[in-house]
Backbone bond lengths (Angstrom), bond angles and torsions (degrees), N, CA, C in turn:
res aa  C-N    CA-C-N  psi(-1)  N-CA   C-N-CA  omega(-1)  CA-C   N-CA-C  phi
1 M - - - 1.471 - - 1.524 109.97 -
2 Q 1.329 116.26 123.69 1.458 120.48 173.91 1.525 108.40 -73.40
3 T 1.316 117.48 129.38 1.460 120.43 -179.43 1.522 110.59 -108.84
4 I 1.338 115.28 158.77 1.454 121.35 176.55 1.518 107.44 -93.51
5 R 1.330 116.05 112.59 1.453 121.06 -175.48 1.525 113.42 -127.75
6 S 1.315 118.67 -4.57 1.458 120.12 -176.23 1.520 110.04 -151.83
7 L 1.327 115.15 166.98 1.464 119.81 175.30 1.524 111.11 -65.25
8 D 1.334 117.07 -27.08 1.468 119.65 175.37 1.528 110.27 -63.37
9 D 1.332 117.18 -37.17 1.466 120.63 177.18 1.525 110.68 -65.20
10 V 1.332 116.13 -41.47 1.470 120.16 177.16 1.522 109.83 -62.32
11 A 1.332 116.79 -44.45 1.467 120.75 -179.98 1.527 111.19 -61.40
12 A 1.330 116.41 -40.30 1.467 120.01 178.36 1.524 110.42 -63.76
13 G 1.340 115.74 -39.99 1.454 119.58 177.76 1.516 112.36 -64.11
14 L 1.320 117.02 -41.73 1.466 120.51 179.63 1.522 111.01 -64.74
15 T 1.317 117.00 -39.96 1.463 120.45 176.93 1.523 110.51 -61.54
16 A 1.317 116.04 -43.85 1.465 119.79 178.75 1.524 111.28 -64.78
17 L 1.332 117.20 -39.46 1.460 120.88 -178.26 1.524 112.00 -65.53
18 R 1.329 117.11 -33.35 1.486 119.57 176.04 1.518 110.66 -59.06
19 S 1.334 116.40 -37.97 1.461 120.77 -179.47 1.520 111.75 -78.27
20 I 1.332 115.66 -38.70 1.467 120.32 -178.24 1.516 111.38 -64.98
21 D 1.337 116.83 -43.69 1.464 121.73 -176.09 1.526 108.41 -140.56
22 P 1.347 118.25 97.97 1.463 121.18 -176.43 1.529 113.99 -56.13
23 R 1.346 118.21 -21.73 1.466 120.34 177.43 1.516 111.68 -61.66
24 L 1.322 116.28 -26.53 1.457 119.83 -175.74 1.520 113.28 -75.50
25 S 1.327 118.19 -14.87 1.461 119.72 178.88 1.521 110.75 -59.44
26 A 1.327 116.92 -44.63 1.464 120.10 179.10 1.519 111.31 -65.99
27 V 1.324 116.79 -36.10 1.469 120.91 178.82 1.525 109.97 -66.11
28 I 1.323 116.64 -43.46 1.465 121.42 178.66 1.522 110.78 -61.77
29 D 1.331 115.94 -44.61 1.461 119.98 -178.93 1.522 111.94 -65.64
30 A 1.330 116.94 -32.54 1.468 121.10 -177.23 1.519 112.97 -82.62
31 S 1.332 117.19 -17.31 1.464 120.43 -169.72 1.518 114.41 -89.09
32 G 1.315 117.23 -18.79 1.459 118.58 -174.61 1.522 110.50 73.99
33 P 1.342 117.48 -164.46 1.464 120.34 -178.04 1.529 111.74 -59.34
34 V 1.313 116.22 135.59 1.461 121.84 177.41 1.525 107.45 -100.05
35 P 1.343 118.03 114.81 1.466 119.75 -173.67 1.525 112.77 -73.99
36 L 1.317 115.06 156.04 1.459 121.93 177.28 1.520 111.04 -74.09
37 R 1.334 117.31 -51.09 1.457 124.13 -179.15 1.535 110.93 48.45
38 L 1.307 115.33 76.69 1.460 120.68 -177.95 1.516 109.82 -130.65
39 D 1.321 116.29 133.29 1.454 122.21 176.82 1.527 108.49 -121.37
40 R 1.326 116.85 166.32 1.462 120.48 177.82 1.525 110.00 -72.25
41 P 1.340 117.29 145.02 1.467 118.80 175.06 1.522 110.39 -67.50
42 G 1.315 116.20 148.27 1.453 120.83 179.37 1.517 111.94 145.66
43 F 1.312 115.68 -178.53 1.461 120.94 -176.06 1.520 112.32 -60.55
44 A 1.330 117.60 -43.80 1.462 120.38 -175.89 1.531 111.37 -59.34
45 G 1.329 116.98 -42.72 1.458 119.97 -179.44 1.514 112.35 -63.79
46 L 1.338 116.50 -45.65 1.464 120.06 179.73 1.524 110.81 -67.10
47 A 1.326 116.74 -40.31 1.467 120.29 179.48 1.519 110.95 -62.36
48 Q 1.323 116.67 -41.24 1.466 120.11 -178.68 1.528 111.03 -65.43
49 I 1.323 117.35 -36.35 1.469 120.82 177.39 1.528 110.18 -64.16
50 I 1.322 117.13 -41.36 1.465 120.76 179.11 1.523 110.62 -66.25
51 V 1.325 116.73 -43.64 1.467 120.20 178.67 1.530 110.70 -62.35
52 S 1.325 117.19 -33.66 1.470 120.75 -177.02 1.521 112.79 -65.49
53 Q 1.333 117.43 -12.75 1.460 120.72 -177.67 1.531 112.60 -85.42
54 M 1.317 117.00 19.42 1.457 120.87 173.41 1.527 109.16 -71.43
55 V 1.331 116.67 160.12 1.467 120.94 -179.74 1.518 110.32 -61.02
56 S 1.317 117.25 -40.35 1.460 122.59 -177.55 1.513 109.97 -108.96
57 K 1.343 116.46 131.56 1.460 120.35 176.75 1.526 110.62 -63.98
58 A 1.336 116.72 -35.95 1.465 120.23 178.44 1.529 110.81 -64.47
59 S 1.340 116.28 -41.03 1.469 119.92 178.09 1.519 110.88 -63.83
60 A 1.329 115.76 -41.94 1.467 119.60 179.22 1.523 110.85 -61.76
61 A 1.330 116.71 -43.22 1.464 120.35 179.97 1.525 110.89 -63.85
62 A 1.331 116.59 -40.06 1.466 120.45 179.84 1.529 111.05 -65.66
63 I 1.335 116.52 -41.76 1.467 120.33 178.58 1.517 110.35 -63.71
64 W 1.331 116.94 -42.44 1.461 119.35 -179.50 1.527 110.75 -64.67
65 R 1.313 117.58 -37.75 1.473 119.50 176.55 1.525 110.83 -61.96
66 R 1.342 116.63 -38.36 1.471 119.51 178.46 1.523 111.28 -66.49
67 I 1.329 116.42 -40.33 1.466 120.09 178.80 1.526 109.73 -63.50
68 E 1.322 117.27 -45.49 1.462 120.19 179.43 1.525 111.49 -63.26
69 A 1.335 116.50 -40.57 1.465 120.00 -179.45 1.524 111.15 -64.08
70 A 1.324 115.99 -35.10 1.467 119.89 -176.75 1.519 113.02 -84.85
71 S 1.338 116.65 -31.14 1.469 119.12 -172.62 1.518 113.51 -114.87
72 G 1.315 117.63 3.08 1.462 120.15 177.93 1.511 111.87 68.38
73 T 1.339 117.11 -106.56 1.461 121.53 -176.95 1.520 113.06 -79.63
74 A 1.306 118.01 0.92 1.468 123.01 179.29 1.526 112.19 56.57
75 T 1.327 115.80 44.08 1.460 119.24 170.23 1.524 108.48 -77.80
76 A 1.314 115.70 167.21 1.464 119.64 -179.40 1.525 111.08 -61.17
77 S 1.319 117.21 -45.55 1.466 119.89 -177.99 1.516 111.34 -67.10
78 A 1.335 117.24 -39.80 1.460 120.39 178.88 1.524 110.77 -66.25
79 Y 1.326 116.38 -37.60 1.467 119.53 178.33 1.527 110.59 -65.01
80 L 1.325 117.25 -44.97 1.468 120.53 -179.58 1.523 111.11 -60.59
81 E 1.306 116.62 -37.94 1.458 120.23 178.81 1.527 110.32 -70.03
82 A 1.324 116.48 -41.49 1.466 120.73 -175.77 1.523 113.09 -74.00
83 C 1.334 117.60 -27.39 1.467 119.61 -174.01 1.520 113.05 -88.36
84 K 1.326 117.41 13.99 1.461 119.77 179.13 1.529 112.40 -72.47
85 G 1.344 116.62 -13.13 1.461 120.18 177.19 1.506 111.34 -70.61
86 P 1.351 117.81 169.28 1.456 121.55 -172.97 1.524 115.40 -82.31
87 D 1.346 118.32 -14.38 1.463 118.05 -169.69 1.515 114.18 -90.75
88 G 1.336 119.16 -16.46 1.459 121.02 179.00 1.510 113.43 62.27
89 F 1.339 117.25 24.22 1.467 123.88 178.11 1.525 113.21 64.85
90 G 1.318 117.89 8.96 1.458 120.61 -177.88 1.515 113.78 94.12
91 L 1.320 117.76 2.55 1.463 121.30 176.65 1.523 110.74 -71.54
92 S 1.312 116.08 155.35 1.454 119.15 170.14 1.518 108.17 -65.09
93 R 1.309 116.20 159.18 1.468 119.51 -179.17 1.524 110.99 -60.24
94 A 1.339 116.19 -40.01 1.463 119.65 -178.11 1.527 110.74 -63.11
95 K 1.336 117.10 -44.78 1.464 119.92 -179.37 1.527 111.28 -69.40
96 A 1.328 116.80 -38.73 1.467 119.88 177.28 1.527 110.35 -62.07
97 D 1.340 116.71 -41.14 1.466 120.57 178.15 1.532 111.03 -63.67
98 T 1.341 115.85 -41.86 1.465 120.04 179.47 1.517 111.17 -62.63
99 L 1.322 116.98 -46.85 1.463 119.99 179.34 1.530 110.78 -62.44
100 G 1.326 116.61 -38.50 1.464 119.84 177.64 1.511 112.11 -62.78
101 R 1.332 116.10 -42.95 1.471 119.57 179.36 1.528 110.75 -65.20
102 I 1.335 117.30 -42.07 1.466 120.56 179.25 1.530 110.19 -62.83
103 A 1.336 116.05 -47.41 1.465 120.16 -178.77 1.527 111.18 -60.75
104 A 1.329 116.40 -41.64 1.465 120.10 179.35 1.525 111.01 -65.51
105 A 1.341 116.35 -40.46 1.466 119.92 179.45 1.518 111.29 -66.16
106 V 1.330 116.81 -38.65 1.467 120.67 178.03 1.524 110.28 -67.90
107 Q 1.319 116.74 -46.48 1.460 120.64 -177.57 1.534 111.85 -62.48
108 S 1.322 116.79 -36.77 1.467 120.70 -178.35 1.524 112.64 -80.72
109 G 1.339 116.80 -11.13 1.451 119.95 -178.97 1.514 114.19 90.49
110 V 1.336 117.21 -0.81 1.468 120.32 178.17 1.526 110.83 -66.59
111 L 1.337 116.72 -34.02 1.460 122.12 -178.50 1.521 108.98 -123.04
112 D 1.325 115.88 116.15 1.466 121.97 176.08 1.529 107.20 -107.01
113 L 1.322 116.38 100.02 1.464 120.53 -173.32 1.523 112.58 -70.09
114 E 1.323 117.31 -29.39 1.456 119.55 176.55 1.527 110.53 -67.11
115 T 1.328 116.14 -45.96 1.465 120.24 178.67 1.526 110.77 -66.35
116 A 1.325 116.48 -39.79 1.467 120.13 -179.82 1.519 111.36 -57.51
117 S 1.320 116.84 -35.81 1.461 120.40 -178.60 1.520 112.64 -64.71
118 S 1.326 117.30 -24.60 1.462 120.81 -177.19 1.523 112.91 -95.06
119 L 1.318 116.94 -3.33 1.460 120.56 180.00 1.522 111.36 -76.51
120 D 1.313 115.56 164.43 1.463 121.17 168.61 1.522 109.02 -53.35
121 A 1.340 116.88 142.81 1.470 121.33 -172.98 1.531 112.00 -55.60
122 K 1.319 118.12 -43.88 1.464 120.19 -178.01 1.526 111.00 -65.96
123 E 1.309 116.24 -41.10 1.462 120.49 179.78 1.525 110.69 -66.48
124 A 1.338 116.09 -43.25 1.458 120.52 179.34 1.522 111.11 -65.51
125 F 1.328 116.19 -40.09 1.462 121.23 178.87 1.525 110.37 -61.12
126 A 1.318 116.82 -44.63 1.470 121.06 179.87 1.525 111.05 -64.40
127 L 1.329 116.86 -39.00 1.456 120.64 179.67 1.528 110.99 -64.12
128 L 1.322 116.60 -45.27 1.464 120.66 -177.41 1.523 111.73 -69.29
129 T 1.319 116.92 -46.01 1.461 119.65 -177.99 1.523 112.14 -73.54
130 G 1.334 116.16 -7.95 1.456 119.52 173.32 1.523 113.03 -72.08
131 I 1.337 116.77 -14.22 1.462 121.42 174.42 1.524 108.27 -85.97
132 K 1.323 117.57 122.10 1.454 120.99 -178.40 1.524 110.94 -56.07
133 G 1.331 116.09 128.92 1.455 121.43 179.73 1.511 113.62 100.81
134 V 1.332 117.93 -15.45 1.461 121.56 177.27 1.528 107.75 -93.31
135 G 1.318 116.18 106.04 1.459 121.13 -177.23 1.515 112.15 -91.15
136 P 1.339 116.96 178.15 1.462 121.25 -177.54 1.527 113.62 -57.06
137 W 1.351 117.42 -45.04 1.459 119.71 -178.26 1.522 110.86 -60.98
138 T 1.328 116.96 -45.49 1.457 121.31 -179.64 1.525 110.78 -59.68
139 A 1.324 116.66 -46.86 1.462 120.68 -179.41 1.524 111.10 -63.78
140 E 1.319 117.22 -44.04 1.465 120.73 -178.14 1.529 111.27 -64.67
141 V 1.326 116.36 -44.56 1.465 119.62 -178.93 1.532 110.54 -66.64
142 Y 1.331 117.32 -39.31 1.466 119.57 176.44 1.532 110.54 -60.09
143 L 1.315 116.88 -46.84 1.462 119.74 -177.85 1.529 111.26 -65.06
144 M 1.325 117.30 -33.50 1.460 120.60 177.21 1.520 111.74 -71.16
145 F 1.331 116.28 -54.80 1.461 121.52 -167.34 1.529 114.37 -92.43
146 C 1.308 118.08 -12.25 1.470 120.75 174.53 1.530 111.06 -116.38
147 G 1.316 116.85 -34.27 1.458 120.28 -179.12 1.513 114.42 -91.70
148 G 1.347 116.76 -16.87 1.456 119.52 -179.30 1.510 114.47 72.44
149 H 1.333 117.14 17.88 1.466 119.53 179.75 1.528 110.36 -60.13
150 P 1.329 118.42 133.40 1.461 121.18 -172.15 1.520 115.90 -87.52
151 D 1.330 117.59 -14.34 1.466 118.49 -167.56 1.523 112.10 -131.83
152 I 1.335 115.78 56.02 1.461 122.15 178.68 1.517 108.50 -126.72
153 F 1.322 116.76 136.43 1.463 121.23 178.22 1.526 108.09 -135.30
154 P 1.342 118.59 109.11 1.474 121.14 -178.24 1.531 111.84 -72.64
155 G 1.312 116.30 86.17 1.460 120.75 -175.13 1.510 114.45 -61.93
156 G 1.333 117.98 -22.03 1.451 120.95 179.12 1.511 114.15 -82.40
157 D 1.319 118.09 -1.00 1.463 121.62 -178.83 1.535 109.75 -75.09
158 V 1.322 116.09 120.73 1.464 121.10 -175.10 1.522 110.90 -63.64
159 A 1.332 117.94 -38.34 1.460 120.57 179.81 1.532 111.03 -64.21
160 L 1.325 117.18 -41.36 1.461 119.70 177.31 1.523 110.87 -65.41
161 Q 1.325 117.10 -40.10 1.467 119.88 176.63 1.521 110.79 -60.00
162 A 1.347 116.62 -44.75 1.462 120.62 -179.00 1.527 111.23 -67.14
163 A 1.329 116.94 -40.16 1.463 120.45 -178.58 1.522 111.40 -66.46
164 V 1.323 117.28 -43.15 1.467 120.35 179.44 1.526 109.85 -65.46
165 A 1.323 117.62 -41.95 1.466 120.49 178.15 1.522 110.93 -60.75
166 H 1.321 116.97 -43.97 1.465 121.40 -179.52 1.527 111.04 -66.19
167 A 1.321 116.75 -46.37 1.460 121.46 -176.83 1.527 112.25 -64.77
168 F 1.324 116.54 -37.03 1.455 120.94 -175.81 1.536 113.17 -98.85
169 G 1.327 117.10 3.27 1.460 120.88 178.15 1.518 114.04 65.63
170 L 1.331 116.85 36.03 1.461 120.21 179.32 1.530 110.11 -78.09
171 E 1.321 117.38 151.13 1.456 121.24 -178.26 1.525 112.19 -70.38
172 K 1.320 117.30 -29.09 1.460 120.77 179.16 1.520 109.02 -147.29
173 R 1.331 114.96 163.87 1.451 118.99 178.01 1.520 110.53 -63.46
174 P 1.324 118.26 136.61 1.468 119.64 175.26 1.524 109.97 -69.44
175 S 1.316 116.20 150.19 1.464 120.45 173.85 1.522 108.99 -71.32
176 A 1.320 115.84 170.76 1.473 119.78 177.84 1.521 110.56 -57.50
177 R 1.320 116.65 -43.50 1.465 120.49 179.96 1.530 111.07 -65.28
178 E 1.326 116.61 -43.88 1.467 120.12 179.91 1.526 111.43 -64.22
179 L 1.341 116.11 -40.84 1.459 119.12 -179.75 1.524 110.84 -68.07
180 A 1.317 116.65 -37.89 1.466 119.43 176.57 1.529 110.30 -60.56
181 G 1.332 116.14 -37.81 1.460 119.95 177.30 1.512 112.34 -65.51
182 L 1.341 116.65 -42.06 1.463 120.76 177.08 1.526 110.41 -63.62
183 A 1.335 116.03 -43.65 1.457 120.79 -175.11 1.523 112.74 -69.94
184 A 1.326 117.64 -20.34 1.466 120.22 -179.67 1.529 111.15 -56.83
185 L 1.334 116.39 -30.39 1.465 121.06 179.84 1.524 111.56 -63.66
186 W 1.355 116.80 -26.31 1.471 121.15 -172.17 1.519 113.50 -89.83
187 A 1.335 116.97 4.10 1.469 119.88 174.10 1.535 108.54 -63.19
188 P 1.317 118.87 146.23 1.464 129.09 4.54 1.537 113.74 -95.59
189 W 1.346 116.32 28.64 1.467 121.14 -176.00 1.524 111.51 -120.12
190 R 1.324 117.67 34.00 1.463 119.19 -175.66 1.532 112.84 -64.97
191 S 1.319 117.94 -29.75 1.467 119.31 178.74 1.525 111.15 -67.85
192 V 1.325 117.07 -33.69 1.465 119.92 175.37 1.525 109.74 -72.77
193 A 1.329 117.58 -36.87 1.458 120.35 176.08 1.529 111.05 -61.73
194 A 1.324 117.08 -39.88 1.467 120.20 176.96 1.515 110.75 -63.92
195 R 1.331 117.72 -45.70 1.461 120.74 176.03 1.527 110.74 -57.03
196 L 1.332 115.91 -41.45 1.464 121.29 179.79 1.523 111.36 -60.28
197 F 1.322 117.31 -48.27 1.459 119.45 -176.80 1.525 112.19 -72.53
198 W 1.329 118.00 -27.89 1.466 118.57 171.52 1.528 110.16 -66.63
199 A 1.345 116.25 -39.56 1.462 119.72 177.42 1.533 110.44 -65.20
200 Y 1.322 116.53 -39.89 1.464 121.11 176.55 1.528 110.35 -61.56
201 Y 1.326 116.10 -42.83 1.467 121.64 179.56 1.525 110.34 -59.48
202 A 1.326 116.07 -42.29 1.463 120.11 -179.28 1.526 111.81 -71.42
203 T 1.330 116.72 -39.96 1.463 120.74 -174.14 1.524 112.73 -80.15
204 R 1.312 116.70 -47.62 1.464 120.72 -173.68 1.515 113.10 -91.06
205 M 1.345 117.19 -26.90 1.457 120.10 -176.91 1.526 111.51 -110.13
206 R 1.351 115.08 1.35 1.463 123.30 172.12 1.531 112.56 56.98
207 R 1.325 115.92 41.48 1.459 119.43 178.79 1.521 109.33 -139.15
208 D 1.332 115.59 155.84 1.456 121.72 -178.76 1.511 107.93 -121.64
209 A 1.321 116.71 124.45 1.474 119.21 -177.40 1.523 112.21 -129.60
210 L 1.322 117.58 15.14 1.461 119.40 -178.26 1.519 112.06 -83.70
211 P 1.331 116.37 157.94 1.461 119.37 174.49 1.524 110.95 -62.82
212 L 1.336 116.34 174.87 1.460 121.58 -174.53 1.514 114.20 -74.19
213 L 1.295 119.48 -12.39 1.465 123.23 -171.37 1.513 113.17 -42.63
């Protein structure tokens, strides 16, 4: 599996996407630089993605700073030791429970996040979503931004739905299923297409919807 590990990989994907779907040329030109946004695979990367799903980006950033301050490198074992206090760092109970389950699975060896990143996308997706509380969006974003998977498009992402609707002049946002159908055309570079539309969302719609990574 070819992985996305550099801005050169993103550039290669954008060049390919111009040929695959000529409509994307205007989107690429309007979006400005498309960032790589890549973190190392492991507990910290997955935990940060889960924390980023707070209502407020500022709240998510503050919670992540507290987790880092308490657990240092934010390994699974350090997190389990640090989260023994009663406040859960300010996370909702559901998110705190999810992070606890992930950390326990990693510490026990049931879940190897580094190995999961190198698996086939479908196999890795099934492994991640097999942990209670890890939904499709979380698994897809982890595989994109920590695993470097090249061909994933989180169709359920509201920002991507809004960006595609705006870019293509659609009357309403496509559903997750409809967007997945549209994105199928952009294989095998769907992860670069997702990065592109997030960049478009930030540049043309003046909003930021990416995880904290």
